[in-house]
C-alpha positions in Angstrom: 14.6 20.3 26.6 12.6 18.4 29.1 14.8 16.8 31.9 13.2 13.6 33.0 13.0 13.4 36.8 9.9 11.3 37.3 8.3 8.6 35.1 5.0 6.7 35.3 5.2 3.2 33.8 2.1 1.0 33.2 2.3 -1.4 30.3 0.6 -4.6 29.0 3.5 -5.4 26.6 6.6 -5.7 28.8 9.1 -6.4 26.0 12.3 -4.5 26.6 10.8 -2.9 29.7 13.4 -4.1 32.2 16.3 -2.7 30.3 14.5 0.6 29.6 13.5 1.1 33.2 17.1 0.3 34.4 18.3 3.0 31.9 16.0 5.5 33.4 17.1 4.7 36.9 20.8 5.2 35.8 19.7 8.8 34.9 18.2 9.3 38.4 14.6 9.0 37.3 12.1 8.1 40.0 9.6 5.5 38.8 5.9 5.3 39.6 4.0 2.2 38.6 0.9 0.2 39.0 -0.2 -3.4 39.6 1.5 -6.0 37.4 4.0 -3.6 35.9 5.2 -2.6 39.4 5.6 -6.2 40.4 7.4 -7.0 37.2 9.9 -4.1 37.7 10.4 -5.0 41.4 11.4 -8.6 40.3 13.9 -7.0 38.0 15.5 -5.3 41.0 14.1 -1.8 40.1 12.7 0.4 42.9 9.3 1.7 42.1 6.7 3.8 44.0 3.2 2.4 43.7 0.7 4.9 42.2 -1.7 4.2 45.1 0.9 5.4 47.6 1.7 8.4 45.3 -1.9 9.6 45.1 -3.0 8.5 48.6 -6.0 6.8 47.0 -6.2 3.0 46.6 -6.8 1.1 43.4 -10.5 0.1 43.3 -13.2 -1.5 41.2 -11.0 -4.4 40.2 -8.3 -2.0 39.0 -10.6 0.0 36.8 -9.7 3.1 38.9 -6.1 3.7 39.7 -4.5 6.5 37.6 -7.7 8.6 37.2 -6.6 11.1 39.8 -5.7 14.8 39.9 -2.2 14.0 41.2 -1.6 12.0 38.0 -3.3 14.2 35.4 -2.3 17.4 37.2 1.3 16.2 37.2 1.0 15.5 33.4 -1.0 18.5 32.2 0.6 21.3 34.3 2.4 23.8 32.0 5.8 24.1 33.5 6.4 27.8 32.5 2.9 28.9 33.6 3.2 30.5 37.1 -0.5 30.1 37.8 -0.3 26.3 37.0 2.7 25.9 39.2 1.1 27.7 42.0 -2.1 25.6 41.8 0.0 22.4 41.6 2.0 23.4 44.7 -1.2 24.2 46.6 -2.7 20.8 45.8 0.5 18.9 46.5 0.9 17.9 42.9 4.4 17.2 41.6 5.3 17.1 37.9 5.5 13.8 36.0 7.9 14.1 33.2 7.4 10.9 31.3 4.6 8.4 30.7 5.3 4.9 29.4 2.0 3.2 28.6 0.9 0.6 26.1 -2.7 -0.4 26.2 -4.8 -3.4 27.1 -4.7 -5.8 24.1 -8.2 -5.1 22.8 -7.4 -5.8 19.2 -5.8 -9.2 20.0 -8.6 -10.1 22.3 -11.4 -9.5 19.8 -9.4 -11.2 17.0 -10.0 -14.5 18.9 -13.0 -16.4 17.5 -14.0 -17.4 21.1 -13.9 -13.8 22.5 -17.0 -12.9 24.5 -18.6 -9.4 24.9 -17.5 -9.4 28.5 -13.9 -10.1 27.7 -13.9 -7.4 25.0 -15.3 -4.9 27.4 -12.8 -5.7 30.1 -10.0 -5.1 27.6 -11.1 -1.6 26.9 -8.4 0.5 28.5 -9.6 3.8 30.1 -6.7 5.0 32.3 -4.0 4.3 29.7 -5.4 6.4 26.9 -6.3 9.2 29.3 -2.7 9.4 30.6 -1.3 9.1 27.0 -3.5 12.0 25.8 -2.7 14.2 28.8 1.1 13.6 28.3 0.9 14.1 24.6 -1.1 17.3 24.9 1.7 18.7 27.2 4.5 17.4 25.0 6.6 20.5 25.5 7.3 19.3 29.0 6.3 15.6 29.1 7.8 12.7 27.1 5.1 10.1 26.1 6.1 6.6 25.1 3.6 4.2 23.6 5.8 2.0 21.5 8.6 -0.2 22.9 10.5 0.4 19.7 11.2 3.9 20.9 12.9 2.9 24.2 16.4 2.7 22.7 16.1 6.1 20.9 14.9 7.8 24.1 17.7 6.4 26.3 20.3 7.4 23.6 18.9 10.9 23.6 18.9 11.1 27.4 22.5 9.9 27.4 23.5 12.6 24.9 21.6 15.4 26.7 22.3 14.8 30.3 19.0 13.1 31.1 16.9 15.4 28.9 14.7 14.6 25.8 14.5 17.2 23.0 11.3 19.1 22.1 11.6 17.6 18.6 11.6 14.1 19.9 8.8 14.8 22.3 6.7 16.2 19.4 7.3 13.1 17.3 6.4 10.9 20.2 3.2 12.8 20.8 2.2 12.3 17.2 2.8 8.6 17.5 0.8 8.6 20.7 -2.3 10.3 19.2 -2.2 8.1 16.2 -2.1 5.0 18.5 -5.0 6.2 20.7 -7.0 7.1 17.6 -6.4 3.6 16.2 -7.3 2.0 19.5 -10.6 3.9 19.8 -11.2 3.1 16.1 -10.8 -0.6 16.8 -13.2 -0.5 19.7 -15.7 1.4 17.7 -15.4 -0.9 14.7 -15.9 -4.0 16.8 -18.8 -2.8 19.0 -20.6 -1.3 16.0 -20.3 -4.6 14.2 -22.3 -6.5 16.8 -25.7 -7.7 15.8 -28.8 -8.0 18.1 -27.4 -11.2 19.5 -23.9 -9.7 20.2 -22.3 -11.6 17.3 -19.7 -9.6 15.3 -20.6 -9.0 11.6 -18.1 -8.3 8.8 -19.1 -4.7 8.2 -19.6 -2.4 11.2 -22.2 0.3 11.2 -19.4 2.9 11.6 -16.1 2.2 9.9 -12.9 3.8 11.2 -9.6 3.1 9.5 -6.0 4.2 9.9 -3.1 4.1 7.5 0.5 5.4 7.8 2.1 7.4 5.0 5.0 5.5 3.5 6.0 8.0 0.9 4.9 11.2 -0.7 4.8 11.1 -4.5 5.8 13.5 -7.2 2.3 13.3 -8.5 -0.6 10.9 -8.9 -2.2 9.2 -11.9 -1.5 12.4 -13.8 1.1 15.2 -13.2 -1.6 17.7 -12.0 -2.7 15.4 -9.2 -1.0 15.2 -5.8 -0.6 11.7 -4.3 0.9 9.7 -1.4 1.3 6.0 -0.6 -0.2 4.8 2.7 0.1 1.4 4.3 -1.7 -0.4 7.0 -0.2 0.0 10.5 -0.6 -3.6 11.7 0.8 -6.9 10.5 0.5 -7.2 6.7 0.2 -10.4 4.6 3.4 -10.9 2.6 4.3 -10.7 -0.2 3.0 -7.2 -0.5 4.1 -3.9 -2.1 3.7 -2.4 1.4 6.6 -4.6 2.6 8.7 -4.7 -0.6 12.2 -3.4 -0.5 13.4 -1.4 -3.4 17.0 -2.2 -4.3 17.6 0.3 -7.1 15.8 2.6 -9.6 13.8 5.8 -9.5 11.2 6.4 -6.8 8.0 4.4 -7.5 5.2 6.4 -9.0 1.5 6.2 -8.2 0.9 4.2 -11.5 4.0 2.0 -10.8 2.6 0.9 -7.4 -0.9 0.3 -8.8 0.4 -1.8 -11.7 3.0 -3.6 -9.6 0.3 -4.6 -7.1 -1.8 -6.1 -9.8 1.2 -8.0 -11.2 2.2 -9.3 -7.7 -1.3 -10.4 -6.9 -1.7 -12.3 -10.2 1.7 -14.0 -10.0 0.9 -15.3 -6.5 -2.0 -17.3 -7.9 0.5 -19.7 -9.4 2.5 -22.5 -7.7 4.7 -23.3 -10.7 7.4 -20.9 -12.0 5.5 -18.0 -13.5 6.1 -14.5 -15.0 3.5 -11.8 -15.3 3.9 -8.6 -17.3 1.4 -5.8 -16.6 0.8 -2.6 -18.5 -1.8 0.0 -17.4 -3.3 -2.3 -14.8 -3.9 -5.2 -17.2 -1.8 -8.3 -17.7 -0.4 -8.3 -21.3 1.5 -11.5 -21.0 1.5 -14.4 -18.5 3.3 -17.7 -18.8 4.3 -20.7 -16.6 7.2 -23.0 -17.4 9.6 -25.3 -15.6 12.3 -22.7 -16.3 11.6 -19.1 -15.3 13.6 -17.6 -18.2 11.4 -19.7 -20.6 8.3 -18.4 -18.9 9.6 -14.8 -19.3 10.2 -15.2 -23.0 6.8 -16.6 -23.6 5.0 -13.9 -21.5 7.0 -11.2 -23.3 6.3 -12.6 -26.7 2.5 -12.7 -26.1 2.5 -8.9 -26.6 5.9 -7.3 -27.0 4.4 -3.9 -27.9 2.6 -3.7 -24.6 5.4 -5.3 -22.6 7.5 -2.2 -23.5 7.5 0.0 -20.4 5.6 -2.6 -18.3 5.9 -4.1 -14.9 7.3 -7.7 -14.5 6.5 -9.9 -11.6 8.1 -13.3 -10.9 7.3 -15.9 -8.3 10.9 -17.3 -8.3 14.2 -15.5 -7.7 15.8 -13.8 -10.7 19.2 -15.0 -11.8 21.8 -13.5 -14.2 20.7 -15.1 -17.5 17.1 -14.0 -16.9 18.2 -10.5 -15.9 20.2 -10.3 -19.1 17.1 -11.0 -21.1 15.0 -8.6 -19.2 17.4 -5.7 -19.7 17.0 -6.1 -23.5 13.5 -4.6 -23.1 12.7 -1.3 -21.4 10.7 -2.0 -18.3 9.6 0.2 -15.4 10.1 -2.4 -12.6 10.8 -6.0 -11.8 9.3 -7.7 -8.8 10.7 -11.0 -7.4 11.3 -12.8 -4.1 15.1 -12.3 -4.6 17.8 -11.3 -7.2 21.1 -13.1 -7.2 24.4 -11.2 -7.3 24.8 -11.7 -11.1 21.3 -10.3 -11.7 21.9 -7.3 -9.5 25.2 -6.6 -11.3 23.4 -6.7 -14.7 20.5 -4.5 -13.6 22.9 -2.0 -12.1 23.7 -1.1 -15.7 20.0 0.0 -16.1 19.8 2.3 -13.1 16.3 3.6 -13.8 14.8 0.1 -13.6 13.2 -0.4 -10.2 14.0 -3.7 -8.5 11.5 -4.8 -5.8 12.2 -7.7 -3.4 9.0 -9.0 -2.0 10.4 -11.2 0.8 12.8 -8.7 2.3 12.3 -6.3 5.1 10.2 -6.4 8.3 6.7 -5.5 9.1 6.1 -1.8 9.2 4.4 -0.4 12.3 5.2 -3.7 14.1 2.9 -3.2 17.0 2.5 -7.0 17.6 -1.3 -6.5 17.2 -3.4 -9.0 15.3 -4.0 -8.3 11.7 -7.5 -6.7 11.2 -10.0 -8.2 8.8 -9.6 -5.1 6.8 -6.4 -6.4 5.4 -8.5 -8.6 3.2 -10.8 -5.8 2.0 -10.9 -3.6 -1.1 -12.0 -0.1 -0.9 -13.1 2.3 -3.7 -13.9 5.9 -3.1 -17.0 7.5 -4.7 -18.1 11.1 -4.3 -19.3 11.4 -0.7 -18.7 7.8 0.2 -16.7 4.5 0.2 -17.4 1.1 -1.3 -16.0 -1.7 0.7 -15.8 -5.4 -0.3 -13.9 -8.6 0.4 -10.9 -9.1 -1.9 -11.6 -11.6 -4.6 -9.4 -14.4 -3.3 -11.6 -17.3 -4.4 -9.6 -20.1 -5.9 -11.0 -22.5 -8.5 -11.0 -26.2 -7.5 -11.5 -29.1 -9.9 -14.5 -30.1 -8.0 -16.2 -26.8 -8.8 -15.9 -27.3 -12.5 -19.0 -28.4 -14.4 -18.6 -29.8 -17.9 -21.7 -28.6 -19.8 -20.7 -29.6 -23.3 -21.0 -33.0 -25.0 -17.2 -33.1 -25.3 -15.0 -33.2 -22.2 -11.8 -31.2 -22.3 -8.5 -33.1 -22.8 -5.9 -33.1 -20.1 -4.0 -30.4 -21.8 -7.1 -28.3 -22.4 -8.1 -28.6 -18.8 -4.7 -27.4 -17.6 -4.9 -24.4 -20.0 -8.4 -23.6 -18.9 -7.4 -23.5 -15.3 -4.4 -21.3 -16.2 -6.5 -18.9 -18.3 -9.1 -18.7 -15.5 -6.4 -17.4 -13.1 -5.4 -14.8 -15.5 -8.8 -13.5 -16.5 -9.5 -12.8 -12.9 -7.0 -9.9 -13.1 -8.1 -8.5 -16.5 -10.4 -5.5 -16.5 -14.0 -6.3 -17.4 -15.2 -7.2 -20.0 -12.3 -9.6 -20.1 -11.3 -12.4 -22.5 -8.1 -14.4 -22.3 -6.9 -16.9 -24.9 -4.2 -19.3 -23.6 -2.2 -22.2 -24.9 0.5 -24.4 -23.3 0.5 -22.5 -20.1 0.9 -19.1 -21.8 -1.4 -16.3 -22.8 -1.7 -15.8 -26.5 -4.2 -13.0 -26.6 -5.8 -10.7 -24.0 -8.9 -8.5 -24.5 -9.6 -6.1 -21.7 -12.0 -3.4 -20.5 -14.5 -3.5 -23.4 -18.2 -2.7 -23.3 -18.9 -5.8 -25.4 -17.6 -9.3 -24.6 -17.5 -10.0 -28.4 -15.3 -7.0 -28.9 -13.0 -8.1 -26.1 -12.7 -11.5 -27.9 -12.0 -9.8 -31.2 -9.3 -7.6 -29.7 -7.7 -10.6 -28.0 -7.5 -12.4 -31.4 -6.2 -9.3 -33.1 -3.5 -8.8 -30.5 -2.5 -12.5 -30.9 -2.2 -11.9 -34.6 0.0 -8.9 -34.1 2.3 -10.8 -31.7 2.7 -13.5 -34.3 3.4 -10.9 -37.0 6.0 -9.1 -35.0 7.8 -12.4 -34.2 7.9 -13.2 -37.9 6.2 -16.6 -37.6 2.9 -18.1 -36.6 2.5 -18.2 -32.8 1.5 -21.9 -33.1 3.3 -24.1 -35.6 0.9 -25.5 -38.1 -2.0 -23.5 -36.9 -4.6 -21.8 -39.0 -4.6 -18.7 -36.9 -2.9 -17.0 -34.0 -5.2 -18.5 -31.4 -5.9 -21.8 -33.1 -5.6 -24.7 -30.6 -6.0 -22.3 -27.6 -8.6 -22.2 -24.9 -10.7 -19.2 -23.9 -11.6 -17.8 -20.5 -14.3 -15.2 -19.9 -14.7 -13.4 -16.6 -18.5 -13.4 -16.9 -21.1 -15.4 -18.8 -21.7 -15.1 -22.5 -25.1 -13.5 -22.9 -25.4 -14.7 -26.6 -23.9 -17.5 -28.7 -22.1 -15.0 -30.9 -19.1 -14.9 -28.5 -18.7 -18.7 -28.8 -19.1 -18.6 -32.6 -16.4 -16.0 -32.8 -14.1 -18.0 -30.6 -14.6 -21.1 -32.6 -14.0 -19.2 -35.8 -10.7 -18.0 -34.4 -9.7 -21.6 -33.6 -10.3 -21.9 -29.9 -11.1 -25.5 -28.8 -12.4 -25.1 -25.3 -14.1 -22.4 -23.1 -14.3 -21.7 -19.4 -16.9 -19.3 -18.1 -19.1 -18.7 -15.1 -22.4 -19.6 -16.8 -25.7 -18.3 -15.4 -27.1 -16.6 -18.5 -30.8 -17.0 -19.4 -29.4 -18.2 -22.8 -27.0 -20.8 -21.4 -28.7 -23.5 -23.4 -28.1 -21.5 -26.6 -24.5 -20.9 -25.7 -23.9 -24.6 -24.9 -25.6 -25.6 -28.1 -23.1 -23.4 -30.0 -20.2 -25.1 -28.2 -21.5 -28.5 -29.2 -22.0 -27.4 -32.8 -18.4 -26.4 -33.0 -17.1 -29.5 -31.1 -15.8 -27.3 -28.3 -15.5 -28.3 -24.7 -17.1 -25.9 -22.2 -16.8 -25.6 -18.5 -18.9 -23.6 -16.1 -17.4 -22.4 -12.9 -20.4 -20.9 -11.2 -18.3 -17.8 -10.2 -17.7 -14.6 -12.1 -14.6 -12.3 -11.7 -15.6 -8.8 -12.6 -12.8 -6.3 -12.2 -13.5 -2.7 -12.7 
């Protein structure tokens, strides 16, 4: 164990510092410090020795040079059980430094400001701090390195238990944290500087991209049992709700496929303001419904495709109560995601111990460094052999003002409401994607087909199967399972055959991006069938 006799403290983030330094002093630790940190500690009544006095060399160049000195780095890097090192240190008048407490200039927070200048960014690149951290972490067998204020209490507790010493295991863990932080820091600097254009203006995609994620859990296997897998999360602040922040209340460990499907369900359900339930199976929504009552929404989403809902993932944008939990437990599901579960719901789900319950609003930010969220939190990334595709997440919301009525007939109020509903859903269906919806509920979903017409036919067929399984037509008085519904397509119709097929199935209105060279032909088909058609001007491919 390394007994702490001398500590060097130089921090930008001073949260918890006074209490920590006072704890070190209680254990007889002599404290070295610099500049603002030294003044802060002295105001707290803590005796410190200024680094300039310790090294015999003054701070210079506006504080750029203060800890870059052999007495600092020799005191950190000297191997305590190496006689040659100790002899050289003694000859040079270098004494050991047993602990370094450093957190870095706030570069990430500085460049996150829209008014940040190049000069400000450069001045917030820490040089001495990372150098001391790396020296201390390299010599972790003898030196304790502290980069995160969250570790202060753990270190003091360990010193209390070990007579002022910190264990090798703790030092090794702290060194790993340190190198991860300095890597992320250097990565942030590299990303920002390599994003600057010729005029010094940051662009979205840097020439060199460096990323860092923390492993949240190892998994039994990946998409298939022969594939190894793990779940990593971003180290900084994360937008909530998020699977990375979700708290699991019960059930088996989440699998690779569970997390993938749950994320899709959670993203889709967040599109809706009204009470909504989404059921996802194999990365596609198989049932989505909105209603004033969440239990009613669940029933309608489930009944859209009971076969696919079996073994699916359910996401809700309202808390789950007892009556709803009772209905959900009648069907085998892998996981239920919601902002909260009441006591009655938890008691009911407790009888189904394998069902995972995920609370999206609970818990705190992992990696809480206090740093600004990077723009990469709004990025999607896909690996290809030898490379990486990076794009902005598809967060575009449809506004009424964006809609263009291109047909002779305008949609009714009810049709317009359903068209907007279907457009939200089709955004999360694998391309080619077709969604039929009626009364705030999906009635047929066609996903992942090479032909848009085939996607439409599959959606109609699935709607028919749902009606057959329920033992009654899905729409009273209708001529078919999707009669009276609206249709959403994630991309334009290249030919009129898709519209003819939708009309034959009984759809009354269509929403699509438009933009085909045959738009006139497609619009003519809608007019011939008396259908309303809206163009959005935006497509939503999802591969």
